[in-house]
C-alpha positions as CSV (number, residue, x, y, z in Angstrom):
1,M,58.3,91.3,97.7
2,S,58.3,90.4,93.8
3,N,56.4,94.3,93.2
4,I,60.0,95.8,95.0
5,A,61.7,95.3,91.9
6,N,59.3,97.2,89.7
7,L,59.5,100.5,92.0
8,Q,61.0,102.6,89.4
9,P,58.8,104.5,86.9
10,K,59.0,102.8,83.4
11,S,59.9,106.2,82.2
12,N,63.2,106.0,84.5
13,L,63.7,102.5,83.0
14,R,63.9,103.2,79.2
15,S,66.3,106.1,79.7
16,Q,68.4,103.9,81.3
17,P,70.9,103.0,78.6
18,N,71.3,99.6,76.8
19,S,74.5,98.0,76.4
20,R,75.1,99.3,72.8
21,T,74.5,102.2,73.8
22,F,77.0,102.0,76.5
23,L,79.3,101.3,73.9
24,R,79.0,103.8,72.0
25,S,79.4,106.0,75.4
26,T,82.4,104.3,76.0
27,L,84.2,104.9,72.8
28,R,83.1,108.7,72.1
29,N,84.3,109.3,75.7
30,L,88.2,107.4,74.5
31,R,88.2,109.2,71.9
32,R,87.5,112.5,73.5
33,N,89.6,111.7,76.2
34,P,92.8,109.8,74.8
35,A,94.7,109.7,78.0
36,V,91.9,107.7,79.4
37,A,92.7,105.6,76.5
38,L,96.8,105.7,76.9
39,G,96.6,104.7,80.4
40,I,94.3,101.2,79.6
41,V,97.3,100.8,77.1
42,I,99.8,101.5,80.0
43,V,98.1,99.3,82.8
44,I,98.0,96.1,80.2
45,V,101.2,96.5,79.0
46,W,102.3,96.2,82.5
47,I,100.4,93.7,83.9
48,L,101.4,91.6,80.5
49,L,104.9,92.3,81.4
50,A,104.6,91.1,84.8
51,V,102.3,87.9,83.4
52,F,105.2,87.1,81.3
53,A,108.3,88.4,83.6
54,P,110.1,85.1,83.2
55,T,110.0,84.7,79.8
56,I,110.7,88.5,78.8
57,A,113.6,88.9,81.3
58,T,117.0,88.7,80.4
59,Q,118.4,87.7,83.0
60,D,117.2,86.1,86.7
61,P,116.5,89.2,89.0
62,L,118.3,87.6,91.6
63,S,121.7,87.0,90.2
64,Q,124.8,88.4,90.8
65,A,128.2,89.0,88.3
66,V,130.0,91.4,90.6
67,S,132.5,91.9,87.8
68,D,130.0,93.5,85.5
69,R,128.7,95.9,89.0
70,L,127.6,99.5,87.7
71,Q,127.4,98.8,83.8
72,A,125.6,101.8,81.8
73,P,122.3,100.9,79.5
74,N,124.8,98.7,76.9
75,G,123.3,95.5,74.2
76,Q,123.5,93.0,77.1
77,Y,121.8,95.1,80.0
78,F,119.3,97.0,78.4
79,M,118.9,99.0,81.7
80,G,122.5,98.7,83.1
81,T,123.6,97.0,86.6
82,D,123.2,97.2,89.7
83,E,125.7,97.7,92.9
84,L,125.7,93.9,92.4
85,G,126.0,93.5,89.3
86,R,121.8,92.5,88.9
87,D,120.2,93.3,85.6
88,I,117.7,96.4,86.4
89,F,115.9,95.4,83.5
90,S,114.7,92.2,84.5
91,R,113.9,93.2,88.2
92,V,112.2,96.1,86.7
93,L,110.0,93.5,85.1
94,Y,109.9,91.2,88.2
95,G,109.1,94.8,90.2
96,G,105.7,94.5,88.6
97,R,105.1,91.1,89.7
98,I,105.2,92.3,93.4
99,T,103.7,95.8,93.4
100,I,100.7,95.3,90.9
101,P,99.2,92.4,93.3
102,A,99.9,94.1,96.0
103,A,98.5,97.7,95.2
104,L,95.3,95.5,94.1
105,A,95.0,93.7,97.0
106,V,95.0,96.7,99.5
107,V,92.1,98.4,97.3
108,I,89.5,95.4,97.0
109,I,90.3,94.5,100.5
110,D,89.9,98.7,101.3
111,S,87.3,99.2,99.5
112,L,85.0,95.7,100.6
113,I,85.9,97.1,104.3
114,G,85.2,100.5,104.3
115,T,82.2,99.9,101.9
116,L,80.4,97.3,104.7
117,I,81.9,100.0,107.8
118,G,80.4,103.4,105.5
119,A,77.0,101.4,105.0
120,L,76.3,100.7,108.1
121,A,76.9,103.4,109.7
122,G,75.2,105.6,107.6
123,Y,72.3,103.2,107.1
124,I,71.9,102.5,111.4
125,G,72.6,105.8,112.5
126,G,72.8,107.0,116.2
127,I,75.2,106.1,118.6
128,W,76.3,102.9,116.0
129,D,77.0,105.6,113.6
130,E,78.9,108.0,116.4
131,I,81.4,104.9,117.5
132,L,81.8,104.2,113.7
133,M,82.8,107.4,112.5
134,R,84.7,108.1,115.8
135,L,87.0,105.1,114.5
136,T,87.6,106.4,111.3
137,E,88.5,109.8,112.3
138,L,91.0,108.3,114.7
139,Y,92.5,106.6,111.8
140,L,92.4,109.9,109.5
141,A,93.6,112.1,112.7
142,F,97.4,110.4,111.3
143,P,99.2,111.5,108.0
144,T,98.7,107.8,106.3
145,I,102.5,107.4,105.7
146,I,103.4,107.4,109.3
147,L,100.6,105.4,110.5
148,A,101.7,102.8,107.6
149,M,105.3,103.2,109.0
150,A,104.4,102.6,112.2
151,V,101.8,99.5,111.9
152,T,105.2,98.1,109.2
153,A,107.8,98.9,111.7
154,A,105.6,97.1,114.7
155,L,104.9,93.9,112.6
156,G,108.8,93.6,110.8
157,P,109.4,94.6,106.9
158,S,108.2,92.0,104.5
159,I,105.7,92.1,101.5
160,R,103.0,90.9,103.5
161,N,103.0,93.1,106.3
162,A,103.5,96.1,103.9
163,V,100.4,95.3,102.0
164,L,98.4,94.4,106.0
165,A,99.7,98.1,106.9
166,L,98.1,99.9,104.0
167,I,95.2,97.6,104.3
168,V,94.6,99.2,108.0
169,V,95.3,103.0,107.3
170,R,93.9,103.3,103.7
171,W,89.5,101.6,104.4
172,P,88.7,105.0,105.9
173,S,88.4,106.8,102.8
174,Y,86.0,104.4,101.7
175,A,83.9,103.9,105.0
176,R,83.5,108.0,104.6
177,L,82.4,108.0,101.5
178,T,79.6,105.2,101.4
179,R,78.3,106.6,104.4
180,G,78.0,109.6,102.8
181,L,76.3,108.5,100.0
182,I,73.8,106.1,101.7
183,L,73.0,109.2,103.5
184,E,72.4,110.9,101.0
185,A,70.0,108.3,99.5
186,K,68.6,106.3,102.1
187,N,65.5,109.0,102.6
188,D,64.7,109.3,98.5
189,D,61.1,108.4,97.5
190,Y,62.2,104.9,95.9
191,V,64.0,104.2,99.6
192,K,60.9,104.8,101.3
193,A,58.3,102.8,98.5
194,V,60.4,99.9,99.1
195,R,60.2,100.6,102.7
196,S,56.8,100.8,102.8
197,L,56.1,97.7,100.9
198,G,57.9,95.6,104.0
199,A,61.4,95.0,102.5
200,T,63.8,94.4,105.4
201,H,66.6,96.6,106.2
202,T,68.9,93.9,104.7
203,Y,67.0,94.1,101.3
204,I,67.0,97.7,101.6
205,L,70.5,97.9,102.4
206,V,72.0,95.5,99.7
207,K,69.6,95.4,97.3
208,T,68.4,98.9,97.1
209,L,71.4,101.4,98.7
210,L,74.6,99.6,97.9
211,P,74.3,99.6,94.4
212,N,73.8,103.5,94.3
213,T,77.3,103.6,95.8
214,I,79.5,101.6,93.0
215,A,80.1,104.2,90.4
216,P,81.5,106.6,93.0
217,A,83.5,103.5,94.8
218,L,85.0,102.3,91.8
219,V,86.1,105.7,90.6
220,Y,87.6,106.4,94.0
221,A,89.2,102.7,93.6
222,S,90.6,103.6,90.1
223,L,92.0,106.5,91.5
224,D,93.8,104.9,94.9
225,I,95.3,102.3,93.2
226,G,97.7,105.1,92.0
227,N,98.2,106.3,95.9
228,V,98.3,102.7,97.1
229,I,101.5,102.2,94.8
230,L,103.0,105.3,95.7
231,L,102.7,104.2,99.6
232,F,103.8,100.9,98.8
233,A,107.2,101.9,97.1
234,G,107.2,104.7,100.1
235,L,107.8,102.3,102.5
236,S,109.6,100.1,100.4
237,F,112.3,102.9,100.1
238,L,112.5,103.5,103.7
239,G,113.2,100.1,104.0
240,L,110.2,98.9,105.7
241,G,108.9,96.8,102.9
242,P,110.4,93.6,101.0
243,E,113.6,92.5,102.0
244,P,116.7,94.5,100.1
245,S,117.1,91.6,97.8
246,S,113.9,91.7,96.5
247,P,113.0,93.4,93.0
248,E,110.8,96.0,94.7
249,W,110.7,99.3,92.2
250,G,110.5,101.7,95.6
251,R,113.6,99.5,97.6
252,M,115.4,100.1,93.4
253,V,115.1,103.8,94.1
254,S,116.2,103.5,97.3
255,I,119.4,101.4,96.5
256,G,119.9,104.2,93.3
257,I,120.3,106.9,95.6
258,D,123.3,105.9,97.2
259,F,125.0,106.0,93.8
260,F,123.4,108.6,92.0
261,D,125.4,109.5,89.6
262,Q,124.7,106.1,88.1
263,T,121.5,107.6,86.9
264,W,119.9,104.3,85.7
265,M,119.7,102.8,88.8
266,W,116.9,104.8,90.0
267,L,115.3,106.5,87.0
268,F,114.1,103.1,85.1
269,P,112.1,101.5,88.2
270,G,111.2,105.3,89.5
271,L,109.8,105.4,86.1
272,A,108.2,102.0,86.4
273,I,106.5,103.4,89.2
274,A,105.3,107.0,87.6
275,S,104.1,105.5,84.6
276,L,101.4,103.1,86.5
277,V,100.5,105.9,88.9
278,M,99.7,108.3,86.0
279,A,98.1,105.8,84.6
280,F,95.7,104.9,86.8
281,N,95.1,108.2,87.6
282,F,94.0,108.5,83.7
283,I,91.6,106.0,84.2
284,G,90.3,107.2,87.3
285,D,89.9,110.4,85.6
286,G,87.9,108.9,82.5
287,L,85.6,106.2,84.7
288,R,84.7,109.7,86.7
289,D,84.0,111.3,83.3
290,L,81.5,108.1,81.7
291,L,80.1,107.4,85.1
292,D,79.0,110.5,86.2
293,P,75.7,112.3,84.8
294,R,76.9,115.6,85.6
295,T,79.8,115.4,83.1
296,R,78.3,112.8,81.1
297,K,76.8,114.1,77.5
């Protein structure tokens, strides 16, 4: 078993880039694709704004000042106020504390569940592959937002239930991606060599095959965060997310539509959603160019 780790040819080992080469390659890709750097900056800024929202916010996001309702952006209210006189600037900041953790939680949990199911289906094959893939296709047969709406409506509108609904409907994509990668790699020569040395199925799957799925899964997850943010905002827009008073971006846009002439009510939370989705898409594209050997030069 100790020889298993040495199966890769030495020439292949020497060809692997060291940390300094990888850093230079990363910086070169960032210079070549400034959109990636812009995406990273936007995500970092939003994370910092969410973390320090209690310090940066000028008002309590739930505090109502009816006498100041529907005020346009001004020196006191940077982004104006809503129909109840609540400060939209403060609510947008606090909205990041809801949306960003929710999206990350959905993507992390879904990637773990989907990777496990896809890896087992692809490696074991046979009847188990049929059962797991038919289950996956059953989920994929329904539009994601419709299935998420059904799950949330059955459980009741809340942040927790919206996150749970998205976890339920998003894992099949990761399962199919991982299954395809496992099927492609499990009959390669290096896997056969590991198997011939007496490695267990667990060792082959966990130590040999799954590491080859990390890069594609990471790229897909980075792109999927934007999709999850849109879905989460969509559920909130339809009233299936947090409670109406919650400073959640999708819910704020939904309320703002009822006061369409007061453009600041829906514009600023909408820009928050768009900027974060765009940023994660930029990062996903950059990771794909960096990790895919067919596009990396």
